[in-house]
C-alpha positions in Angstrom: -21.9 -0.4 -14.2 -19.1 -3.2 -13.3 -18.9 -5.1 -10.2 -15.5 -4.9 -8.4 -14.9 -6.9 -5.0 -13.5 -5.2 -2.3 -12.0 -6.5 1.1 -12.4 -4.6 4.3 -11.9 -5.7 7.7 -15.2 -6.5 9.7 -14.7 -3.4 11.6 -14.1 -0.9 8.8 -17.0 -2.6 7.0 -19.4 -1.9 10.0 -17.8 2.0 10.4 -18.7 2.2 7.0 -21.8 1.0 6.7 -22.9 3.1 9.8 -21.4 6.2 8.1 -23.8 5.1 4.7 -26.7 4.5 6.9 -26.7 7.6 8.7 -26.3 9.8 5.4 -29.1 8.0 3.4 -26.7 6.4 1.5 -25.5 3.1 0.3 -22.5 1.4 1.2 -21.5 1.4 -2.7 -22.3 5.4 -2.7 -20.1 6.3 0.0 -17.1 4.3 -1.3 -17.4 5.2 -4.7 -17.4 9.0 -3.8 -15.0 8.6 -1.5 -12.7 7.6 -3.8 -13.7 9.4 -6.8 -13.0 12.3 -4.2 -9.9 11.8 -3.6 -8.5 11.1 -7.2 -10.2 14.3 -7.9 -7.9 16.0 -5.0 -5.0 14.5 -6.0 -5.5 16.1 -9.7 -6.6 19.6 -8.3 -3.4 18.9 -6.1 -1.4 18.1 -9.6 -2.4 21.1 -11.0 -1.8 23.5 -7.9 1.8 22.4 -7.8 1.7 22.8 -11.6 0.1 26.5 -11.5 2.6 29.4 -12.8 0.9 32.1 -11.2 -0.2 33.6 -14.0 -4.0 35.3 -14.0 -6.2 36.9 -16.1 -9.1 39.2 -15.9 -12.1 38.4 -17.2 -11.8 41.0 -20.4 -8.3 39.3 -21.0 -10.3 35.9 -21.4 -12.4 37.2 -23.7 -10.4 39.3 -25.7 -7.8 36.3 -26.0 -11.2 33.8 -26.7 -12.6 36.5 -29.8 -8.8 36.6 -31.3 -8.8 32.4 -31.5 -12.1 32.2 -33.2 
């Protein structure tokens, strides 16, 4: 694992630490999870924007999977 320095204003750091204490997490866990969630949400939004609306039933998916083997 790599260590990375991130600068926070004192009040921001206190606010994050208070949340970490409340949830029983470390400061690093809160920051790491928050950043990764934001990235995942952005990826999901991008995927939704590219969604053409076409949906397949489970039977269709199974049939396509069998045909590709």
